C-alpha positions, -999 to 999 in steps of 0.1 A, spaced: 0 0 0 28 24 9 46 18 -25 13 22 -44 5 55 -27 40 68 -34 36 58 -71 2 75 -73 16 107 -57 45 108 -81 23 103 -110 1 132 -98 31 155 -95 44 145 -130 10 150 -145 7 185 -130 42 194 -144 30 182 -178 -2 203 -176 19 233 -166 41 228 -197 13 225 -221 4 251 -248 -24 265 -227 -15 258 -190 -44 258 -166 -44 284 -138 -33 259 -111 -8 271 -84 26 253 -85 21 240 -50 -3 215 -65 26 197 -81 50 202 -51 28 186 -24 23 152 -40 60 152 -49 69 157 -13 44 129 -3 60 105 -28 95 113 -16 85 107 20 69 73 12 96 61 -13 131 75 -18 129 66 -55 111 99 -59 133 123 -40 144 141 -71 108 151 -78 109 175 -49 138 195 -64 122 195 -99 87 206 -86 106 232 -65 121 246 -97 86 248 -110 75 268 -79 105 292 -83 98 297 -120 61 306 -114 50 340 -124 55 367 -98 44 373 -71 60 342 -58 54 330 -23 81 336 3 87 300 8 93 293 -29 131 287 -25 125 263 4 110 236 -19 141 231 -42 163 234 -11 143 206 5 147 186 -27 185 188 -26 185 178 10 162 149 3 185 136 -25 215 138 -2 197 122 27 185 93 4 221 87 -7 233 86 29 205 64 40 212 40 12 249 37 18 259 49 53 228 50 75 214 15 78 187 23 104 172 51 83 177 30 51 158 0 65 128 22 75 127 45 45 136 20 17 113 -6 31 135 -34 17 167 -49 30 200 -41 12 211 -69 -12 231 -50 -38 234 -64 -73 251 -50 -104 233 -33 -132 235 -63 -155 218 -86 -130 191 -60 -123 185 -56 -160 180 -94 -163 156 -95 -133 136 -65 -147 134 -80 -182 121 -113 -166 95 -94 -146 82 -73 -174 85 -97 -203 99 -89 -238 70 -68 -251 66 -46 -221 104 -42 -217 107 -30 -253 77 -7 -250 92 8 -218 125 14 -235 108 31 -264 89 53 -239 121 61 -221 138 71 -254 109 95 -260 119 116 -230 141 139 -251 123 172 -246 138 197 -222 106 201 -201 100 196 -164 76 167 -169 100 146 -190 128 155 -166 107 145 -136 98 111 -152 134 104 -162 146 113 -127 120 91 -111 131 62 -133 167 68 -124 158 69 -87 138 37 -88 166 19 -106 191 30 -79 168 18 -52 164 -15 -70 202 -19 -73 204 -16 -35 175 -40 -29 187 -65 -55 153 -68 -73 127 -46 -91 103 -28 -69 68 -14 -73 80 20 -84 101 5 -112 72 -16 -125 48 12 -123 71 36 -141 77 9 -168 39 8 -173 38 46 -177 67 46 -202 49 18 -221 18 39 -223 38 68 -237 53 45 -264 18 31 -273 3 66 -275 30 78 -299 26 47 -320 -12 50 -322 -9 87 -332 7 76 -364 -27 64 -376 -47 92 -391 -82 78 -384 -93 85 -348 -111 52 -345 -80 34 -358 -59 51 -331 -82 39 -304 -83 3 -317 -45 2 -322 -38 17 -288 -62 -8 -270 -48 -38 -289 -11 -29 -283 -18 -21 -247 -34 -56 -242 -4 -73 -258 19 -53 -235 -1 -57 -203 -14 -93 -204 20 -112 -203 34 -96 -171 -1 -96 -155 -4 -133 -162 31 -139 -148 23 -120 -117 -9 -140 -112 10 -173 -116 36 -163 -91 10 -152 -66 -9 -185 -70 24 -205 -66 33 -185 -35 -2 -192 -20 1 -229 -27 36 -231 -12 24 -212 20 -6 -236 23 16 -266 18 40 -254 45 12 -252 70 
């Protein structure tokens, strides 16, 4: 539940940054993006960089800016440093904040575990979505920073976590949307998007269901 709430808060913050960077941004105060970013960072250190990025959004807001505007990016920098210390030099804080014991693996091993968890279709779609984050906008920067933070947390834990899998789903959605937009007929876009999404989502969902059923059977047998 904690990981799911953190992922939802991070998605809210990134969505607000995307709305603010649109052609006709809505009249929403920048604090609306900063608050969920702070919540996500408190719940999961994968998202500490979001605080600094949403802080930059608060500072860049049209004047008059609130007096506390500079406190948000400063808190983001402190959170990044604290997460680095907790993951390497402060075991007590690391155990409580990261929520998973440290079992460090190298990048190659983590990539193999992540590919096995996602499946080939979802992994390729996620990579395509990651490659699309080339625009120098806060929303793309925030999503890329969240992916980097989640992968660093997974390297420490030795296995993919909820944040990484959720972000992979978001990146896959970006890739599917870009592919569907290549079709000029709107109904064709919807059909193609739904079909490709089903092909991407069903394999890892089926694998997760099989693992859960196997775990339940093992636990029942042990009793």
